[in-house]
TORVO-513198 format. One record per residue (C-alpha): residue number from 1; x, y, z. Coordinates in Angstrom, 3 decimals. Each point is the difference from the previous one (the first is absolute). Layout:
REM TORVO-513198
{NUM; {X; Y; Z}};
...
//
This chain:
REM TORVO-513198
{1; {161.808; 87.775; 129.915}};
{2; {1.736; -3.012; 0.854}};
{3; {-3.201; -1.845; 0.827}};
{4; {-1.699; -2.364; -2.499}};
{5; {2.678; 1.264; -2.468}};
{6; {-0.800; -3.007; -2.225}};
{7; {-3.705; -0.930; 0.799}};
{8; {-2.203; -0.027; -2.937}};
{9; {-2.345; 2.354; -1.176}};
{10; {-2.920; 0.091; 2.279}};
{11; {0.676; -2.217; 2.610}};
{12; {-0.447; 1.232; 3.633}};
{13; {4.014; 1.024; 0.606}};
{14; {0.198; 1.497; -3.593}};
{15; {-2.746; 2.251; 1.167}};
{16; {1.232; 1.120; 3.836}};
{17; {3.294; 0.727; -2.254}};
{18; {-1.463; 2.339; -2.301}};
{19; {-1.967; 1.338; 2.807}};
{20; {3.295; 0.303; 2.291}};
{21; {1.173; 2.033; -3.622}};
{22; {-2.735; 2.265; 0.188}};
{23; {0.853; 0.810; 3.772}};
{24; {3.535; 0.613; -0.713}};
{25; {-0.149; 2.072; -2.945}};
{26; {-3.034; 2.392; 1.792}};
{27; {2.172; 0.044; 3.005}};
{28; {3.166; 0.603; -1.703}};
{29; {-0.772; 3.291; -1.158}};
{30; {-2.657; 0.615; 2.361}};
{31; {0.274; 3.946; -0.075}};
{32; {-0.919; 0.152; -3.668}};
{33; {-2.659; -3.254; 0.468}};
{34; {-1.106; 1.293; 3.592}};
{35; {-3.636; 0.254; -1.510}};
{36; {0.367; -3.268; -2.326}};
{37; {1.155; -1.873; 3.047}};
{38; {-3.040; 0.637; 2.452}};
{39; {-2.249; -0.587; -2.408}};
{40; {1.375; -3.169; -1.167}};
{41; {1.586; -1.209; 3.442}};
{42; {-2.940; -1.374; 1.388}};
{43; {-0.877; -2.150; -2.775}};
{44; {3.266; -1.490; 0.031}};
{45; {0.437; -0.937; 3.492}};
{46; {-3.237; -1.350; -0.110}};
{47; {1.198; -2.181; -2.883}};
{48; {2.810; -1.222; 1.861}};
{49; {-1.434; -0.989; 3.128}};
{50; {-2.369; -1.731; -1.746}};
{51; {2.411; -2.068; -2.177}};
{52; {2.793; -0.328; 2.666}};
{53; {-2.334; -3.509; 1.663}};
{54; {-0.145; -1.851; -3.628}};
{55; {3.003; 0.653; -0.904}};
{56; {1.841; -3.439; 0.403}};
{57; {2.697; 0.624; -1.607}};
{58; {2.292; 2.440; 1.882}};
{59; {2.148; -0.638; 2.773}};
{60; {-0.307; 1.312; 3.284}};
{61; {2.320; 2.969; -0.717}};
{62; {-1.665; 1.319; -2.957}};
{63; {-3.061; -0.186; 2.119}};
{64; {1.778; 2.441; 2.732}};
{65; {1.323; 2.062; -2.922}};
{66; {-3.491; 0.761; -1.995}};
{67; {-1.713; 0.598; 3.522}};
{68; {3.355; 2.879; 0.992}};
{69; {-0.535; 1.134; -3.503}};
{70; {-3.767; 0.855; 1.150}};
{71; {0.103; 1.058; 3.564}};
{72; {2.813; 2.676; -1.458}};
{73; {-2.832; 0.670; -2.747}};
{74; {-2.655; 0.933; 2.466}};
{75; {2.570; 2.055; 1.998}};
{76; {0.313; 2.020; -3.391}};
{77; {-3.524; 0.397; -0.126}};
{78; {-0.063; 0.962; 3.697}};
{79; {2.631; 2.409; -0.484}};
{80; {-1.621; 1.991; -3.137}};
{81; {-3.752; 0.178; 1.651}};
{82; {1.796; 0.979; 3.082}};
{83; {2.369; 2.764; -1.729}};
{84; {-3.329; 1.132; -1.799}};
{85; {-2.001; 0.220; 2.931}};
{86; {2.322; 2.338; 1.622}};
{87; {0.769; 2.417; -3.275}};
{88; {-3.798; 0.262; 0.261}};
{89; {-0.042; 0.278; 3.949}};
{90; {2.442; 2.492; -0.286}};
{91; {-1.192; 1.947; -2.836}};
{92; {-3.558; 0.761; 1.751}};
{93; {2.217; 0.393; 3.276}};
{94; {1.883; 3.218; -1.182}};
{95; {-3.623; 1.045; -2.291}};
{96; {-1.638; -0.285; 3.649}};
{97; {3.202; 2.186; 1.912}};
{98; {-0.853; 2.843; -2.769}};
{99; {-3.472; 0.149; 0.505}};
{100; {0.131; 0.060; 3.973}};
{101; {2.836; 2.331; -0.229}};
{102; {-2.495; 2.909; -2.326}};
{103; {-2.757; -0.667; 2.879}};
{104; {-0.826; 2.159; 2.787}};
{105; {2.509; -0.818; 2.723}};
{106; {-1.813; -0.892; 3.301}};
{107; {0.551; -2.786; 2.800}};
{108; {-1.612; -2.713; -2.472}};
{109; {2.080; 1.049; -3.013}};
{110; {3.123; 0.070; 1.766}};
{111; {-0.419; -3.666; 1.488}};
{112; {-1.307; -1.538; -3.331}};
{113; {3.242; 1.738; -1.863}};
{114; {2.193; -1.574; 2.573}};
{115; {-1.727; -2.869; -0.686}};
{116; {0.594; -0.067; -3.316}};
{117; {3.718; 1.361; 0.510}};
{118; {0.918; -3.312; 2.256}};
{119; {-1.256; -2.595; -3.004}};
{120; {2.409; 2.020; -2.850}};
{121; {3.111; 0.172; 2.658}};
{122; {0.673; -2.316; 1.641}};
{123; {-2.690; -2.798; -0.966}};
{124; {0.020; 0.241; -3.805}};
{125; {3.935; -0.008; -0.176}};
{126; {0.981; -2.304; 1.866}};
{127; {-2.676; -2.085; -1.529}};
{128; {1.664; 0.628; -3.329}};
{129; {3.260; -0.670; 1.299}};
{130; {-1.070; -3.828; 1.010}};
{131; {-1.895; -0.116; -3.375}};
{132; {3.167; 0.946; -1.790}};
{133; {1.657; -2.697; 2.281}};
{134; {-1.013; -3.116; -1.195}};
{135; {2.225; -0.767; -3.403}};
{136; {2.826; 2.669; 1.057}};
{137; {2.965; -1.916; 0.118}};
{138; {0.592; -2.302; 3.005}};
{139; {3.285; 2.077; 0.990}};
{140; {-1.628; 3.334; -0.385}};
{141; {-3.006; -1.419; 2.351}};
{142; {2.430; -1.243; 2.827}};
{143; {1.754; 3.633; 0.308}};
{144; {-3.226; 1.620; -0.116}};
{145; {-2.137; -2.071; 2.608}};
{146; {1.267; 1.837; 3.103}};
{147; {-1.580; 3.090; -1.714}};
{148; {-3.532; -1.946; -1.455}};
{149; {-0.218; -0.914; 3.959}};
{150; {0.376; 3.439; 1.255}};
{151; {-2.427; 1.380; -2.150}};
{152; {-2.134; -3.152; 0.470}};
{153; {0.112; 1.063; 3.792}};
{154; {-0.817; 3.869; -0.732}};
{155; {-2.715; -1.056; -2.178}};
{156; {-1.259; -1.439; 3.907}};
{157; {0.433; 2.632; 1.827}};
{158; {-2.112; 1.969; -2.176}};
{159; {-2.764; -2.523; 0.532}};
{160; {0.844; 0.121; 2.962}};
{161; {-1.257; 2.813; 0.551}};
{162; {-2.913; 0.116; -2.556}};
{163; {-1.524; -3.287; 2.456}};
{164; {0.502; 2.269; 2.683}};
{165; {-1.775; 2.661; -1.271}};
{166; {-2.872; -2.737; -1.128}};
{167; {-0.021; -1.469; 3.433}};
{168; {-0.856; 3.337; 1.750}};
{169; {-2.406; 1.120; -2.768}};
{170; {-2.053; -3.493; 0.529}};
{171; {0.204; 0.836; 4.203}};
{172; {-1.354; 3.518; -0.529}};
{173; {-2.483; -1.004; -2.294}};
{174; {-0.745; -3.093; 3.208}};
{175; {-0.897; 2.482; 2.099}};
{176; {-1.504; 2.026; -2.069}};
{177; {-2.331; -2.767; -1.397}};
{178; {-0.769; -0.786; 4.109}};
{179; {-1.121; 3.779; 0.785}};
{180; {-2.546; -0.111; -2.802}};
{181; {-1.409; -3.453; 0.443}};
{182; {-0.239; 1.804; 4.055}};
{183; {-1.537; 2.754; -1.737}};
{184; {-2.875; -2.068; -1.968}};
{185; {-0.645; -2.405; 3.377}};
{186; {-0.825; 3.294; 1.604}};
{187; {-1.607; 1.016; -2.690}};
{188; {-1.810; -3.110; -0.670}};
{189; {-0.750; 0.168; 4.036}};
{190; {-1.775; 4.159; -0.524}};
{191; {-2.223; -1.486; -2.406}};
{192; {-1.472; -2.375; 1.960}};
{193; {-0.426; 1.593; 2.782}};
{194; {-1.734; 3.102; -1.757}};
{195; {-3.836; -0.220; 1.144}};
{196; {-2.886; 1.252; -2.247}};
{197; {-1.001; 3.337; 0.415}};
{198; {-0.327; 3.551; -1.362}};
{199; {4.213; 0.648; -0.882}};
{200; {0.462; -3.905; -0.018}};
{201; {-0.043; 0.612; -4.021}};
{202; {2.943; 2.219; -0.459}};
{203; {1.883; -1.277; 2.901}};
{204; {0.058; -4.096; -1.900}};
{205; {0.770; 1.969; -3.226}};
{206; {2.986; 1.676; 1.192}};
{207; {0.854; -3.287; 1.829}};
{208; {-0.513; -1.844; -3.625}};
{209; {2.654; 2.240; -1.724}};
{210; {2.265; -0.269; 2.190}};
{211; {-0.041; -3.763; 0.394}};
{212; {0.022; 0.180; -4.128}};
{213; {3.322; 1.682; -0.043}};
{214; {1.032; -1.900; 2.517}};
{215; {-0.475; -2.836; -2.162}};
{216; {1.646; 1.391; -2.784}};
{217; {3.055; 0.651; 1.806}};
{218; {0.306; -3.008; 1.116}};
{219; {-0.642; -1.354; -3.454}};
{220; {3.093; 2.710; -1.031}};
{221; {1.870; -1.216; 2.778}};
{222; {-0.097; -3.724; -1.004}};
{223; {0.673; 0.550; -2.681}};
{224; {3.491; 2.082; 0.630}};
{225; {1.023; -2.713; 2.134}};
{226; {-1.073; -2.852; -2.800}};
{227; {2.848; 1.633; -2.106}};
{228; {2.217; 0.952; 2.508}};
{229; {-0.144; -3.758; 0.832}};
{230; {0.892; -0.441; -3.293}};
{231; {3.031; 2.203; -0.341}};
{232; {1.229; -1.848; 3.119}};
{233; {-0.216; -3.405; -1.686}};
{234; {1.722; 1.349; -3.025}};
{235; {2.800; 1.952; 1.871}};
{236; {0.347; -3.370; 1.926}};
{237; {0.015; -2.141; -2.687}};
{238; {2.750; 2.090; -1.613}};
{239; {2.216; 0.032; 3.041}};
{240; {-0.366; -3.972; 0.596}};
{241; {1.499; 0.296; -4.082}};
{242; {3.151; 2.219; 0.728}};
{243; {0.688; -1.584; 3.249}};
{244; {0.375; -3.718; -2.619}};
{245; {2.546; 2.134; -2.036}};
{246; {1.686; 1.155; 3.013}};
{247; {0.259; -3.560; 1.288}};
{248; {1.454; -0.742; -3.429}};
{249; {2.407; 2.755; -0.077}};
{250; {1.065; -0.861; 3.503}};
{251; {4.331; -0.947; 0.439}};
{252; {-0.966; -2.947; 0.767}};
{253; {-2.718; -1.070; -2.051}};
{254; {-0.289; -3.045; -2.750}};
{255; {-1.023; 2.323; -2.543}};
{256; {3.579; 1.558; 0.646}};
{257; {1.916; -3.177; 0.461}};
{258; {-1.890; -1.747; -3.368}};
{259; {1.250; 3.242; -1.722}};
{260; {3.458; 0.127; 1.319}};
{261; {-0.039; -3.891; -1.363}};
{262; {-1.562; 0.394; -3.064}};
{263; {2.592; 2.562; -0.493}};
{264; {2.787; -1.800; 0.402}};
{265; {-1.214; -3.003; -2.155}};
{266; {-0.476; 2.735; -3.175}};
{267; {3.832; 1.357; 0.767}};
{268; {1.274; -3.648; 0.272}};
{269; {-2.021; -0.893; -3.701}};
{270; {1.310; 3.610; -1.206}};
{271; {3.781; -1.024; 0.697}};
{272; {-0.489; -3.737; -1.415}};
{273; {-1.429; 1.486; -2.834}};
{274; {2.297; 2.162; -0.579}};
{275; {2.703; -3.064; 0.785}};
{276; {-1.438; -1.539; -2.763}};
{277; {0.466; 2.607; -2.892}};
{278; {3.004; 1.205; 1.591}};
{279; {2.953; 0.656; -2.176}};
{280; {2.152; -3.143; 1.021}};
{281; {2.928; 0.853; -2.536}};
{282; {1.539; 0.223; -3.353}};
{283; {-0.595; -3.205; -0.546}};
{284; {-3.389; -0.469; 1.853}};
{285; {-3.450; 0.528; -1.777}};
{286; {-3.355; -0.647; 1.057}};
{287; {-2.686; -0.880; -2.788}};
{288; {-3.387; 2.593; 0.798}};
{289; {-2.726; -2.494; -0.108}};
{290; {-3.435; 1.260; -2.111}};
{291; {-3.539; 0.562; 1.735}};
{292; {-1.082; -3.546; -1.528}};
{293; {3.392; -1.842; 1.670}};
{294; {-0.486; 1.619; 3.453}};
{295; {-4.077; -0.775; 0.071}};
{296; {0.720; -3.355; -0.783}};
{297; {2.339; -0.161; 2.390}};
{298; {-2.239; 1.215; 3.028}};
{299; {-2.396; -2.422; -1.458}};
{300; {2.191; -2.694; 1.239}};
{301; {0.548; 1.446; 3.169}};
{302; {-3.991; 0.747; 0.764}};
{303; {-0.470; -3.777; -1.034}};
{304; {2.434; -0.760; 2.221}};
{305; {2.367; -1.613; -2.357}};
{306; {3.320; 1.909; 0.678}};
{307; {2.418; -3.187; -0.283}};
{308; {-1.217; -0.754; -3.569}};
{309; {2.520; 3.339; -0.375}};
{310; {2.752; -1.555; 0.922}};
{311; {-0.476; -2.447; -2.564}};
{312; {1.761; 0.153; -3.583}};
{313; {-3.413; -0.669; -2.330}};
{314; {-1.228; 3.484; 1.982}};
{315; {1.836; 2.194; -3.019}};
{316; {-1.594; -2.023; -2.510}};
{317; {-3.800; 0.446; 1.552}};
{318; {0.691; 3.679; 1.194}};
{319; {2.464; 1.888; -1.369}};
{320; {-0.555; 1.584; -4.066}};
{321; {2.860; -1.934; -1.846}};
{322; {0.271; 2.627; -2.747}};
{323; {0.292; 3.327; 2.590}};
{324; {2.667; -2.535; 1.872}};
{325; {1.693; -0.393; -3.034}};
{326; {0.333; 3.347; -1.335}};
{327; {1.305; 1.081; 3.664}};
{328; {2.535; -2.375; 0.047}};
{329; {1.387; 1.160; -3.860}};
{330; {0.291; 3.209; 1.491}};
{331; {2.230; -0.820; 3.182}};
{332; {1.706; -2.042; -2.553}};
{333; {0.644; 3.563; -2.369}};
{334; {2.285; 1.333; 3.458}};
{335; {2.881; -2.725; -1.654}};
{336; {0.437; 1.926; -2.684}};
{337; {1.946; 2.671; 1.804}};
{338; {3.587; -1.590; 0.568}};
{339; {-0.135; 1.914; 3.080}};
{340; {-2.637; -2.179; 1.633}};
{341; {2.580; -2.431; 0.353}};
{342; {3.034; 2.477; 0.320}};
{343; {1.180; -0.867; -3.005}};
{344; {1.118; 2.790; -3.115}};
{345; {-1.449; 0.254; -3.558}};
{346; {3.288; -1.228; -1.051}};
{347; {-0.284; -3.632; 1.691}};
{348; {-0.296; -3.368; -2.326}};
{349; {-0.077; -3.135; 0.873}};
{350; {-0.426; -3.570; -1.174}};
{351; {-1.909; -1.643; 2.244}};
{352; {-2.965; 1.576; 2.461}};
{353; {-2.560; -2.277; 2.351}};
{354; {-3.061; 0.792; 1.057}};
{355; {-1.935; -1.628; 2.575}};
{356; {-3.691; 0.793; 0.640}};
{357; {-1.794; -0.979; 3.322}};
{358; {-3.639; 0.158; -0.661}};
{359; {-3.487; -2.023; 0.614}};
{360; {-0.805; -2.768; -2.281}};
{361; {-1.686; 1.121; -3.403}};
{362; {0.625; 3.600; 0.554}};
{363; {3.835; 0.168; -2.014}};
{364; {-0.867; -0.793; -3.999}};
{365; {2.005; -0.085; -3.124}};
{366; {-1.201; 3.563; -0.697}};
{367; {2.002; 1.636; 3.272}};
{368; {2.804; -2.452; -0.885}};
{369; {0.142; 1.675; -3.234}};
{370; {-0.173; 3.612; 1.984}};
{371; {2.835; -1.098; 1.642}};
{372; {2.511; -1.095; -3.105}};
{373; {-1.383; 3.787; -1.439}};
{374; {0.929; 1.678; 3.305}};
{375; {3.524; -1.721; 0.681}};
{376; {0.544; 0.046; -3.845}};
{377; {2.216; 2.867; 0.173}};
{378; {2.821; -1.395; 2.324}};
{379; {1.019; -2.712; -2.258}};
{380; {1.987; -0.875; -3.202}};
{381; {-1.865; -2.957; -1.384}};
{382; {-3.095; -0.896; -0.508}};
{383; {-2.201; 0.687; 2.834}};
{384; {-2.009; -3.507; -0.413}};
{385; {3.095; -2.148; 1.122}};
{386; {2.178; 2.826; 1.988}};
{387; {-3.001; 1.065; 2.571}};
{388; {-1.138; -3.111; 1.718}};
{389; {-3.321; 0.147; 2.346}};
{390; {-0.866; -2.374; 2.660}};
{391; {-3.442; -0.290; 1.799}};
{392; {-0.427; -1.125; 3.031}};
{393; {-3.302; -0.514; 2.241}};
{394; {-0.579; 2.715; 2.817}};
{395; {-1.299; -1.036; 3.527}};
{396; {-1.269; 3.075; 0.164}};
{397; {-3.368; 0.297; -2.313}};
{398; {0.498; 3.850; 0.658}};
{399; {3.555; 1.304; -1.306}};
{400; {2.218; -1.017; -2.704}};
{401; {3.773; 0.446; 0.046}};
{402; {2.453; 1.299; -2.808}};
{403; {3.625; -1.245; -0.125}};
{404; {2.546; 1.234; -2.597}};
{405; {3.529; -1.465; -0.592}};
{406; {2.131; 2.280; -2.355}};
{407; {3.098; -2.005; -0.356}};
{408; {3.534; 1.502; -0.731}};
{409; {-0.595; 3.517; 1.053}};
{410; {3.826; 1.990; 0.353}};
{411; {0.397; 2.581; 2.520}};
{412; {-0.006; 2.681; -2.862}};
{413; {-3.310; -1.223; -0.984}};
{414; {-1.545; 0.617; 3.662}};
{415; {-1.876; 3.477; 0.692}};
{416; {1.997; 0.987; 2.782}};
{417; {3.580; -0.769; -1.348}};
{418; {0.316; 3.014; -1.874}};
{419; {-1.080; 2.331; 3.216}};
{420; {2.092; -1.995; 2.413}};
{421; {3.281; -0.281; -2.682}};
{422; {-0.339; 3.929; 0.000}};
{423; {-0.255; 0.320; 3.739}};
{424; {2.948; -2.000; -0.303}};
{425; {2.108; 1.468; -1.704}};
{426; {-0.167; 3.088; 1.730}};
{427; {1.150; -1.056; 3.425}};
{428; {3.609; 0.340; 1.497}};
{429; {2.782; -2.037; -0.323}};
{430; {-0.907; -1.139; 3.707}};
{431; {-3.663; -0.194; 0.001}};
{432; {0.365; -2.671; -2.926}};
{433; {2.985; -2.337; 2.762}};
{434; {-2.203; 0.692; 2.487}};
{435; {-2.595; -1.306; -1.978}};
{436; {1.964; -2.993; -1.393}};
{437; {1.089; -0.609; 3.486}};
{438; {-3.702; -0.374; 1.806}};
{439; {-0.728; -2.044; -3.192}};
{440; {2.439; -2.265; 0.603}};
{441; {-0.765; -0.213; 4.043}};
{442; {-3.399; -1.518; -1.698}};
{443; {1.961; -2.565; -2.065}};
{444; {-0.655; 1.941; -3.100}};
{445; {2.915; 0.161; -2.455}};
{446; {-0.438; 3.097; -1.988}};
{447; {2.476; 0.699; -3.334}};
{448; {0.144; 3.465; -1.006}};
{449; {0.810; -0.048; -3.645}};
{450; {-1.122; 3.379; -0.905}};
{451; {2.143; 2.524; 2.548}};
{452; {1.831; 2.476; -1.101}};
{453; {2.361; 0.209; 2.979}};
{454; {2.653; -2.436; -0.208}};
{455; {1.579; 0.045; 3.370}};
{456; {-3.307; -1.883; 0.811}};
{457; {0.537; -3.821; 0.168}};
{458; {-2.524; -2.218; -2.414}};
{459; {-2.055; -2.110; 2.759}};
{460; {-0.681; -3.580; -1.359}};
//
C-alpha cells in the first residue's frame, strides 16, 4: 500500500497501486469474497504483469514486493480452485459409494467399492490435510509436518498396491492377447487350407465366424490394456507427486530448514514489535503512528531512502503535526496530578522550571500555553512569570523529552512523607536508635525533633 502513494492519477505507478489495493482488499476477506476474488484475480494479475515493465519510478524492492503480492494472490487462487475440486470430488465419491453399496454384491462390486473407499480414505483425507496446511501458522506446520509425512507414506503404500494390481492385470491381459493372437493366426491358416468342395462352404463359414469373434476379443483386450495403461500412468504420476511431497517433509529437507528459519525470523520480528510498544516505565510513552504515517515511512524504506528517517526534516514531511500536538497535550496533562512529581496537593512554590527537548519545529506557543495551564496550580503568583519554559533541540528526531524542576518542595509536601512519618512514629525506641546509628555510619545527620521519648537524644 506504500507503493505509488503520491503518484498522480493516471500514471503507471498509480495504476499498480490501485490493482494491488484490489488484491489486498479481496484477499483480506477471502472467506466472504472468494467468488469475486476468483472472477477478478486473473485480470488484476495480467494488468500488474503488463504494467511492471513500464514502471520507471519503482525501485527494485518495490517491484519485488509487487511480484510477491501477485505470487501470493496466485497461491490463494490455486488454493480456492483446489478446495472447490476437493469438495466436488468428495461429494461425488460419497454418492458413488452409496450407489455401489446398494447394488448386487459380486466380485466386481466389491472391487469397485474397495477402490472408492480407498479414494475417500486415506487419499482425500490426506489431501485435505495437505491443502489445509498451506495457510496455517508456521508453528502449527512444524508440529504437524511429521504426521503429514506419515500420511503421505500411507497413501503411497495404497498407491503401490494399486500399481501392483494394475501391473498384474496388464500382464494377464497381455497373455490373453497373445493367446487370442495365436488362435487368430491358426484360424487364418485354417481358412487358407480349406479346399473347394461340397462341405467347404460350411467349414469356411465356421472359421470366418471364429476369426471375427477373435478380432472382436482382441479389440476388447487392446481397449482393456489401453485403459489399464492409462490407469497405470495416472497412479505413477500420483506416486511421483507424493514422493516429491515426502522429500520436502523429510527431516533434513530444505523445506523444513526454510520453515524453521522463517519461524525464527517471525518470532524475532514479534519480539521486536513487542519491545517497541512495551511499557518502559511510568514516565515513558510510545505514540501510536497513524496508518498514513506508517505508509509514508514504509514508502521511504521501499525507496531505499532509510537515511532520511534520521533527519529532523522528516517530521515535517511525514508526521501529522496536529495529531502529534494533540498527543503531546494529552501527555502534558499527567502533570496536573501532583503525585506524578511525588508531591501532595498542598504544594505551592514561587518558581518552576520546565525544559523540553524536541525536534525543531514541533514545539510552539500553543504547547507552551498548555504547559503553563497545566502547572499553574503549583505556583503562588502569575503562571507567565513563575513558570519558565526552555526549548532545546533534540538530536533524535523521534523522541521528545520533558523535565520539570519544582522549587522549594519541603519534606511535608512529599507524597511519601506522611506514610514514612507514620511508620517512623510507630517504631520502638530501639529501632529508631538503630536507624539513626546506621544513618550516622553513612554520613547522614538526622535531627529527631518529634520524638516523644525524652530518653532518646536528638541527633544533629
